[in-house]
C-alpha positions in Angstrom: 0.0 0.0 0.0 1.4 3.4 -1.0 1.4 5.7 2.0 1.8 9.5 2.1 2.9 11.0 5.4 2.1 14.7 5.5 4.4 16.2 8.2 3.2 19.5 9.6 5.9 20.6 12.1 6.9 24.3 12.0 10.4 23.6 13.2 11.3 20.0 12.5 15.0 20.7 13.1 14.3 21.4 16.7 12.0 18.4 17.2 13.5 15.3 18.7 10.4 13.2 18.3 9.0 14.2 14.9 12.5 14.4 13.4 13.2 10.8 14.5 9.9 9.6 13.0 10.6 11.4 9.7 14.2 10.1 9.5 13.0 6.5 10.0 10.1 6.9 7.5 12.4 8.2 4.8 14.1 4.8 4.6 10.9 2.8 4.2 9.5 1.4 0.9 6.2 2.6 -0.3 6.2 5.6 2.0 6.4 9.2 0.7 7.2 11.8 3.4 5.9 15.3 2.5 7.0 18.1 4.9 4.6 21.0 4.5 6.6 23.6 6.3 9.7 22.9 4.1 7.6 22.8 0.9 5.4 25.8 1.7 7.6 28.2 3.8 5.6 31.0 2.1 2.3 29.2 3.0 1.3 29.4 -0.7 -0.1 25.9 -1.2 0.0 24.4 -4.7 -3.5 22.8 -4.6 -3.1 20.8 -7.9 0.2 19.3 -6.7 -1.3 18.3 -3.3 -4.4 16.8 -4.9 -2.2 14.8 -7.3 -0.1 13.6 -4.5 -3.1 12.5 -2.5 -4.6 10.7 -5.6 -1.3 8.7 -5.9 -1.6 7.2 -2.4 -4.1 4.9 -0.7 -3.2 5.8 2.9 -2.6 9.3 4.2 -1.1 10.0 7.7 -1.0 13.5 9.1 1.9 13.7 11.5 2.2 16.8 13.8 2.7 17.9 17.3 -0.5 18.8 19.1 -0.7 22.6 19.1 -3.2 24.3 21.3 -5.4 21.2 21.1 -5.3 21.2 17.3 -3.0 21.0 14.3 -0.4 23.5 13.4 -1.8 26.4 11.4 -0.3 25.4 8.0 -2.0 22.0 8.2 -5.4 23.7 8.9 -4.8 25.9 5.9 -3.9 22.8 3.9 -7.2 21.2 4.8 -9.1 24.3 3.8 -7.3 24.7 0.5 -6.8 21.2 -0.8 -10.0 19.3 0.2 -12.2 21.3 -2.1 -15.8 20.7 -3.1 -16.1 18.9 -6.4 -12.8 17.1 -5.7 -12.9 15.7 -2.1 -16.7 16.0 -1.4 -20.0 17.1 -2.9 -21.1 16.5 -6.4 -18.3 14.7 -8.3 -16.1 15.0 -5.2 -15.0 11.5 -4.8 -11.2 11.6 -5.1 -10.7 10.7 -1.4 -13.4 8.1 -1.2 -12.1 4.8 0.2 -8.7 6.2 1.2 -7.4 5.6 4.7 -6.5 8.6 6.9 -4.6 8.4 10.1 -3.0 10.8 12.6 0.3 10.6 14.3 0.8 13.1 17.0 3.2 14.0 19.8 2.1 15.7 23.0 4.0 17.5 25.7 1.4 16.4 28.3 1.3 13.0 30.0 -1.4 10.6 28.9 -3.1 11.1 32.3 -3.6 14.8 31.5 -5.8 13.9 28.5 -8.7 12.5 30.5 -12.0 14.1 31.5 -10.7 14.7 35.0 -7.1 15.5 33.8 -5.4 18.8 33.3 -6.6 19.1 29.7 -10.2 18.0 30.4 -10.6 16.0 27.2 -9.3 12.8 25.8 -6.9 12.7 22.8 -9.7 11.0 20.8 -12.1 13.9 21.6 -9.4 16.5 20.6 -8.9 14.7 17.3 -12.6 14.6 16.4 -12.3 17.4 13.8 -9.9 15.2 11.7 -12.1 12.2 12.2 -15.2 14.2 11.1 -13.5 15.5 7.9 -12.3 12.0 7.1 -15.9 10.8 7.2 -17.1 13.8 5.3 -14.8 13.0 2.4 -15.8 9.3 2.5 -12.4 8.1 3.6 -11.8 5.6 6.4 -10.5 6.9 9.7 -7.7 4.9 11.3 -7.0 4.9 15.0 -4.5 7.6 15.9 -0.9 7.0 16.8 0.0 9.1 19.9 3.2 9.6 21.8 2.6 11.6 25.1 4.9 13.2 27.6 7.6 13.8 25.0 9.9 15.7 27.3 10.4 12.5 29.4 11.0 10.0 26.6 14.4 8.4 26.8 16.5 7.6 23.7 15.7 3.9 24.1 12.0 4.6 24.4 12.1 6.9 21.3 13.8 4.1 19.3 11.1 1.6 20.4 8.4 4.1 19.7 9.8 4.9 16.2 9.6 1.1 15.4 6.0 1.1 16.6 5.2 4.1 14.4 6.6 2.4 11.3 4.6 -0.7 12.2 1.5 1.5 12.6 1.9 3.0 9.2 2.5 -0.3 7.4 -0.2 -2.3 9.3 -3.4 -3.5 7.9 -6.4 -2.1 9.7 -9.7 -3.8 9.8 -12.4 -2.2 7.7 -14.7 0.2 9.5 -18.1 -1.0 10.2 
């Protein structure tokens, strides 16, 4: 399965976690890594190019650090620009139908902080609902998210193991949604 990983990290060079993930993914067959902030430093998104890239892949993973309970701003702009009516949804908008969409995020907070009674008051799954909703809206299949919490306390050994788990996540077969 051809997989496109869309990386939306505003400063990947300073990121230990997302940089490790990207580095590992770049050596995997059938995986295309597309770094939005490198490609669109001016934030001028080439819609046709992005749509062509999406059409060429069956699985799309959005990889980013959780920013203020959401995605980084360029990824939000990408969603707004690329997933157009008549292409991704609406009349004749079937180009994303049947594709698999997943999310790979890193969070500063511990897993326990993403609970109804935790510091952040909401679960990760609740915070990721906008991407889940857009996935269903464009007739794609939503995959369970890949999450690494508490990134400031991850050892090198844990990061190495987590990176292997991430590669496995991306290349795994997921059961069809019911």
